[in-house]
Phi, psi and omega in degrees: 000142179295146178215160182291134181285347183263307184258347176084003180284147183279170185299325181280357180259355181233166180284323184211144178233117183263132184270136174234181182296320185261353182164209184236159173219135183272170183294325179295318180293326177297316180296318179296319179296323179295319178296317179299318181296318180295317179297321180294317181295318179290320182290334181288335180257199178270187179303138182309141178293168188303322182293338178259351182288124181296142179285162182308319179296322180292323177297315180296320178298323177293317179296327180298334181287339185243336185236127180274135176069211179054043184298321181296315179293320179298317181296315180298313179297318182299314180294316182296315181292319178299313180295324180297310183283337172295320177297320181290328182284345182229062178288139176071015181241037187245016176055055177067007175263116182274118179272121179263149179285155182238099175289160190237144171233128180249131181243128179183152182294166184298141177081015181265350173113019181297308181295319181297320179298312181296316181294323181292321178295317179297322178295321181294317183276350182054056176240156178302138183226131177231136178243128184230139176271121184294342184291340181271353183276142175225165177295148183306133178099356181246162181295130184136195180258138175285161181296336179295343179295338175302314183285330177297321178289325177294321176297320178297320179294333180266013181056036177082000180279108185295318181298319177293318181297326182288356175243017185269189180235132176245125177255117179258107182272161178057040180297335180290341183283351178255019176292145177287165191290337179213179181282346180267148178302142184285139177269349175238165182292133176244082196290340179246011180235263182298326179299321178291321178300318178297321179292330181286341185304313184294330178288315185290322185282337179105107178201170178271120187244136175277117185250122174281113186295335183248009183100127190292318189279328184281334183228071184294342183273355186287158177280136178280150175251129180272125181236129178269119185267006183297331184251009176272129179271122179258125176243121181252145180221148178194153180280330181048055183299124180096356182290340178301325179295321179292322178296316180298319179297316180296317181295323179292325180290337180274347182267097183225140176116192184292333183268015186301310182297321181293320181291322178298323181295334181284342183282130178277099185289342180283343180218074181289340184297335182292344180262013185296144180221161181307326181295334177290322177296322179295315180292336178285332178134004174278137182285150184304327181296320178294315181299321180294334180266004173236068190291336182264112181248124177225159181237158176247134183290145172296142185278123176270182184298318181297318181294316179297322179295321179291323181299327181298325191234334191276317183301157182300328181249032182298152184297322180295316178298323180296317180292320177300319180294318180297319178290325180297324178298328177274005179079023182243133176270117181263133180230127173260128172295144181302325181296330179294315181296320177296321179296318179298317179297316180299319179293321179297322178289318182300318182265005178053051184265344182069196183293330178300324183293335180300314181295316181296322178293316178297320179295322177298319180289322190267358184300312181295313177301322179296332179278319188273314191300317181302337181271357180253178178256021180294135179258345180214135179230126182250125177271115183263164180295319180298318179296316181297315179299318181299315183291319181289319181290330178285336180285150176280099186293333178294315178295320180299315181296318180296321181293325179290319181293335179282344184288000000 
């Protein structure tokens, strides 16, 4: 029987098989090759011109394919990114009106999709993207990474092309971990907190920064690369654990008078994050200068059971689809019982793991089948509820939870 020369699947396993001089290619491989070609063409040039730049609605529709829910955050990101690259495509054409870039800060509990949103937007626009954990940054001169390392990673993503890097996106995760210890200015050095915030100011506001391409301390003799950060979009994300209490305190102080009880009743206590304001970030420990350079503030909704259930199966890159595809390559049809998916969602909620926990739980369940099935002649494998319970209960859930939180 005829089969695809690229993936090896037979004619009865694909929708279409196209014949060539040297062999065959299936419809899936054609689509993948087309995507690779489009990315190469866009990546070889600069940021797409305005006529090719997707509109905010198109950006949101693309995000909907990969991220479930979070409509408010998607809308905010779509508009901010569109305006940012529209500004870059029309420099000096604003009739003496200087358009400033608008960096973004996203607030939401762990596993709600902050990193995924930023990475997906960069993938859509085919621009250099660098993700950095703020917890490893320290003030210049101390053990750790300098803030300039953010740009060094962006340069690596751009294959050393400075012009491309200057139009890229930097995602700074765990921005809440560099908050100073209190609302008052520190009288001693806070080298991994307030000191890092001060160092980030020059990057966020836009300036020419000397970047050591190989790391400053290990190679002091190297030549610096100058990078202009005025056109780099910075997206910051953080869980800001405990900020809901500060929001609640602020809302209560504003509720004064005869309508106090009525106004309190209007507040949705199950989702206090939706009422977040810049003053809450200040009380949490971000310095006012940083907040001023992150003018676009958006929040991510906590994931409920329905959202987690959808995340398992609906996105284009959902974990269940990935496993089905991996088994399909081995010629095995993988089937998850509906009760298994419900059980995984219940466990993720029980241990407060968020969307990240879904993958770890599925991996715990599927480790043995992934090891055993490829060596057998099985054509169909069904994951049952009893099997899933056995694997999850045998796993050390405390260790599992800690490993997810470290990611």
